[in-house]
Backbone as CSV, one residue per row, in Angstrom:
resi,resn,N_x,N_y,N_z,CA_x,CA_y,CA_z,C_x,C_y,C_z
1,MET,-101.244,-4.029,-43.990,-99.855,-4.326,-44.259,-99.747,-5.638,-44.992
2,ASP,-98.777,-5.659,-45.771,-98.497,-6.828,-46.587,-97.897,-7.918,-45.682
3,PRO,-98.361,-9.187,-45.778,-97.814,-10.251,-44.935,-96.310,-10.443,-45.150
4,GLN,-95.873,-10.199,-46.371,-94.447,-10.318,-46.643,-93.678,-9.228,-45.882
5,GLN,-94.242,-8.051,-45.841,-93.622,-6.921,-45.143,-93.585,-7.219,-43.649
6,VAL,-94.651,-7.802,-43.103,-94.705,-8.134,-41.679,-93.631,-9.172,-41.366
7,GLU,-93.468,-10.143,-42.260,-92.463,-11.189,-42.055,-91.058,-10.597,-42.092
8,ILE,-90.804,-9.655,-42.996,-89.491,-8.995,-43.086,-89.243,-8.201,-41.813
9,ASP,-90.290,-7.491,-41.334,-90.154,-6.723,-40.100,-89.858,-7.650,-38.923
10,ASN,-90.552,-8.779,-38.867,-90.314,-9.750,-37.785,-88.886,-10.301,-37.864
11,ASP,-88.420,-10.581,-39.074,-87.042,-11.069,-39.252,-86.035,-10.019,-38.796
12,GLN,-86.336,-8.749,-39.116,-85.425,-7.680,-38.710,-85.405,-7.542,-37.187
13,VAL,-86.575,-7.671,-36.562,-86.655,-7.587,-35.106,-85.870,-8.746,-34.493
14,LYS,-86.060,-9.952,-35.066,-85.334,-11.120,-34.565,-83.834,-10.942,-34.754
15,ASP,-83.433,-10.435,-35.923,-82.005,-10.195,-36.182,-81.459,-9.149,-35.202
16,GLY,-82.229,-8.113,-34.956,-81.816,-7.073,-34.005,-81.663,-7.649,-32.606
17,ALA,-82.598,-8.523,-32.205,-82.521,-9.150,-30.885,-81.295,-10.058,-30.802
18,ARG,-81.023,-10.787,-31.883,-79.836,-11.662,-31.900,-78.557,-10.843,-31.798
19,ILE,-78.535,-9.752,-32.547,-77.356,-8.883,-32.506,-77.188,-8.299,-31.109
20,GLU,-78.292,-7.857,-30.522,-78.237,-7.297,-29.173,-77.767,-8.348,-28.174
21,ASN,-78.275,-9.557,-28.279,-77.837,-10.649,-27.388,-76.360,-10.973,-27.599
22,ALA,-75.909,-10.973,-28.861,-74.498,-11.239,-29.150,-73.619,-10.145,-28.561
23,ILE,-74.075,-8.890,-28.660,-73.302,-7.767,-28.093,-73.248,-7.877,-26.573
24,LYS,-74.390,-8.248,-25.955,-74.414,-8.419,-24.492,-73.474,-9.542,-24.070
25,ALA,-73.513,-10.667,-24.793,-72.626,-11.793,-24.474,-71.162,-11.374,-24.636
26,PHE,-70.868,-10.638,-25.727,-69.505,-10.155,-25.954,-69.085,-9.221,-24.826
27,TRP,-69.964,-8.320,-24.427,-69.671,-7.368,-23.352,-69.388,-8.095,-22.048
28,GLU,-70.199,-9.098,-21.741,-69.990,-9.870,-20.504,-68.647,-10.603,-20.542
29,LYS,-68.322,-11.184,-21.700,-67.038,-11.875,-21.831,-65.876,-10.892,-21.739
30,ALA,-66.029,-9.722,-22.359,-64.978,-8.705,-22.295,-64.801,-8.214,-20.860
31,HIS,-65.905,-8.025,-20.150,-65.855,-7.595,-18.753,-65.187,-8.682,-17.894
32,ALA,-65.539,-9.950,-18.122,-64.921,-11.047,-17.376,-63.419,-11.120,-17.680
33,ALA,-63.048,-10.919,-18.943,-61.631,-10.931,-19.322,-60.888,-9.782,-18.643
34,ALA,-61.513,-8.615,-18.595,-60.888,-7.470,-17.927,-60.703,-7.749,-16.440
35,ASP,-61.691,-8.387,-15.816,-61.569,-8.752,-14.406,-60.412,-9.736,-14.192
36,LEU,-60.307,-10.718,-15.091,-59.207,-11.681,-14.987,-57.857,-10.997,-15.154
37,LEU,-57.769,-10.084,-16.118,-56.517,-9.356,-16.317,-56.149,-8.553,-15.076
38,SER,-57.126,-7.926,-14.485,-56.887,-7.160,-13.266,-56.403,-8.086,-12.145
39,GLN,-57.047,-9.221,-12.022,-56.665,-10.195,-10.996,-55.236,-10.691,-11.248
40,TYR,-54.917,-10.999,-12.507,-53.583,-11.474,-12.838,-52.528,-10.407,-12.573
41,ARG,-52.860,-9.163,-12.881,-51.908,-8.073,-12.602,-51.652,-7.949,-11.110
42,SER,-52.706,-8.085,-10.327,-52.563,-8.028,-8.879,-51.697,-9.181,-8.373
43,GLU,-51.926,-10.373,-8.898,-51.127,-11.531,-8.501,-49.670,-11.354,-8.903
44,ILE,-49.443,-10.827,-10.101,-48.077,-10.586,-10.563,-47.382,-9.596,-9.637
45,HIS,-48.085,-8.549,-9.247,-47.525,-7.569,-8.318,-47.160,-8.244,-6.989
46,THR,-48.068,-9.069,-6.485,-47.820,-9.786,-5.229,-46.603,-10.690,-5.365
47,TYR,-46.513,-11.418,-6.483,-45.376,-12.316,-6.693,-44.067,-11.550,-6.822
48,ARG,-44.115,-10.399,-7.463,-42.889,-9.595,-7.591,-42.430,-9.073,-6.236
49,GLU,-43.374,-8.676,-5.404,-43.026,-8.222,-4.057,-42.427,-9.374,-3.254
50,ARG,-43.022,-10.537,-3.367,-42.512,-11.731,-2.669,-41.114,-12.080,-3.188
51,GLN,-40.928,-11.941,-4.502,-39.623,-12.215,-5.103,-38.566,-11.274,-4.519
52,LYS,-38.915,-9.999,-4.350,-37.966,-9.041,-3.782,-37.579,-9.444,-2.362
53,VAL,-38.575,-9.857,-1.578,-38.304,-10.282,-0.205,-37.385,-11.505,-0.205
54,ILE,-37.678,-12.461,-1.073,-36.873,-13.688,-1.139,-35.458,-13.370,-1.607
55,GLU,-35.324,-12.465,-2.574,-33.990,-12.099,-3.055,-33.179,-11.418,-1.957
56,LYS,-33.830,-10.566,-1.151,-33.128,-9.936,-0.026,-32.695,-10.994,0.984
57,GLU,-33.578,-11.931,1.266,-33.256,-13.008,2.195,-32.108,-13.861,1.651
58,LEU,-32.144,-14.150,0.354,-31.082,-14.920,-0.279,-29.751,-14.186,-0.177
59,GLN,-29.761,-12.887,-0.420,-28.527,-12.107,-0.333,-27.994,-12.124,1.098
60,SER,-28.898,-12.009,2.060,-28.484,-12.064,3.457,-27.865,-13.419,3.787
61,LEU,-28.489,-14.487,3.304,-27.942,-15.825,3.548,-26.592,-16.006,2.860
62,ARG,-26.449,-15.446,1.668,-25.159,-15.522,0.979,-24.081,-14.791,1.771
63,ASN,-24.434,-13.619,2.305,-23.475,-12.863,3.118,-23.096,-13.658,4.361
64,ASP,-24.100,-14.238,5.019,-23.829,-15.059,6.203,-22.932,-16.241,5.847
65,LEU,-23.219,-16.874,4.720,-22.401,-18.010,4.282,-20.966,-17.571,4.009
66,GLN,-20.811,-16.414,3.399,-19.473,-15.910,3.109,-18.710,-15.652,4.413
67,ILE,-19.382,-15.086,5.384,-18.752,-14.826,6.689,-18.370,-16.144,7.348
68,LYS,-19.289,-17.111,7.327,-19.014,-18.425,7.925,-17.870,-19.123,7.186
69,ASP,-17.832,-18.976,5.871,-16.765,-19.590,5.088,-15.414,-18.978,5.452
70,GLN,-15.377,-17.661,5.599,-14.134,-17.006,5.996,-13.710,-17.461,7.391
71,GLU,-14.669,-17.578,8.303,-14.381,-18.043,9.658,-13.852,-19.481,9.624
72,PHE,-14.478,-20.315,8.775,-14.033,-21.695,8.633,-12.599,-21.747,8.119
73,LYS,-12.304,-20.937,7.098,-10.939,-20.919,6.546,-9.937,-20.451,7.596
74,ARG,-10.317,-19.445,8.381,-9.428,-18.946,9.430,-9.165,-20.029,10.470
75,LEU,-10.253,-20.712,10.893,-10.091,-21.774,11.882,-9.286,-22.947,11.333
76,LYS,-9.479,-23.250,10.073,-8.729,-24.343,9.453,-7.245,-23.997,9.413
77,ALA,-6.932,-22.750,9.036,-5.537,-22.316,9.006,-4.939,-22.342,10.413
78,GLU,-5.727,-21.925,11.397,-5.274,-21.954,12.784,-5.018,-23.392,13.229
79,HIS,-5.900,-24.278,12.852,-5.749,-25.696,13.194,-4.475,-26.263,12.570
80,VAL,-4.251,-25.947,11.306,-3.048,-26.422,10.628,-1.808,-25.888,11.330
81,GLN,-1.859,-24.617,11.720,-0.721,-24.013,12.402,-0.480,-24.692,13.745
82,LEU,-1.555,-24.936,14.492,-1.395,-25.576,15.795,-0.898,-27.009,15.665
83,THR,-1.438,-27.752,14.726,-0.990,-29.134,14.564,0.427,-29.200,14.042
84,SER,0.822,-28.238,13.219,2.198,-28.255,12.714,3.172,-27.826,13.802
85,SER,2.735,-26.993,14.745,3.635,-26.585,15.824,3.852,-27.732,16.803
86,HIS,2.895,-28.628,16.934,3.065,-29.803,17.790,3.966,-30.832,17.122
87,ASP,3.976,-30.830,15.850,4.835,-31.747,15.108,6.143,-31.016,14.849
88,SER,7.171,-31.388,15.598,8.423,-30.643,15.537,9.305,-31.046,14.373
89,GLY,8.822,-31.894,13.544,9.623,-32.308,12.399,10.430,-33.567,12.686
90,PHE,10.322,-34.115,13.888,11.016,-35.356,14.226,10.210,-36.544,13.747
91,THR,10.910,-37.570,13.377,10.237,-38.822,13.038,9.860,-39.532,14.327
92,HIS,9.081,-40.553,14.220,8.651,-41.308,15.409,9.870,-41.917,16.121
93,GLU,10.787,-42.421,15.339,11.991,-43.040,15.915,12.833,-42.009,16.659
94,GLU,12.956,-40.803,16.060,13.739,-39.744,16.704,13.074,-39.300,18.013
95,ARG,11.756,-39.240,18.011,11.031,-38.873,19.253,11.264,-39.917,20.347
96,GLU,11.235,-41.170,19.976,11.470,-42.235,20.954,12.887,-42.129,21.534
97,ASN,13.846,-41.887,20.663,15.234,-41.724,21.131,15.346,-40.540,22.085
98,LEU,14.665,-39.450,21.742,14.688,-38.257,22.589,14.039,-38.538,23.941
99,ARG,12.944,-39.247,23.939,12.274,-39.618,25.209,13.211,-40.481,26.071
100,ASN,13.846,-41.433,25.420,14.765,-42.304,26.170,15.923,-41.512,26.758
101,ARG,16.471,-40.567,26.014,17.580,-39.740,26.530,17.124,-38.899,27.704
102,ILE,15.848,-38.350,27.577,15.304,-37.542,28.681,15.129,-38.409,29.924
103,LYS,14.648,-39.627,29.747,14.479,-40.551,30.884,15.826,-40.869,31.520
104,ASP,16.819,-41.097,30.681,18.158,-41.381,31.205,18.697,-40.199,31.998
105,LEU,18.512,-38.999,31.447,18.980,-37.793,32.136,18.257,-37.614,33.470
106,LEU,16.951,-37.854,33.466,16.172,-37.748,34.712,16.648,-38.789,35.727
107,SER,16.963,-39.967,35.263,17.470,-41.027,36.165,18.789,-40.608,36.776
108,LYS,19.681,-40.036,35.957,20.986,-39.587,36.459,20.809,-38.481,37.476
109,ILE,19.907,-37.547,37.166,19.655,-36.426,38.086,19.121,-36.968,39.404
110,ASN,18.187,-37.896,39.330,17.607,-38.483,40.546,18.668,-39.249,41.336
111,SER,19.582,-39.922,40.650,20.620,-40.685,41.364,21.600,-39.749,42.066
112,HIS,21.817,-38.574,41.523,22.726,-37.607,42.158,22.061,-36.896,43.331
113,LEU,20.767,-36.910,43.369,20.071,-36.223,44.471,20.029,-37.163,45.612
């Protein structure tokens, strides 16, 4: 065999080995990328499920808050009604005059007894 031919054959073998190694490296990287994609898809699924749970919990809390808010408004209205019923519309001076008249009437009643 011609030494030049042997050298060309050796170069071709080396090139073939390099190509094979490059393909193996590419395959390993592609396989690793596929594994990462699978892992990310699984994580996304987990996060979406968690999001659904949190959204349900949030809706429940919103409903509870709405109920509590309605209860608060009802109690506030009741409080206003009760405080306004205690305030008969008399001024402080008129109340004092009324108290004094009641005391006078009670004194007269007691004196007649």
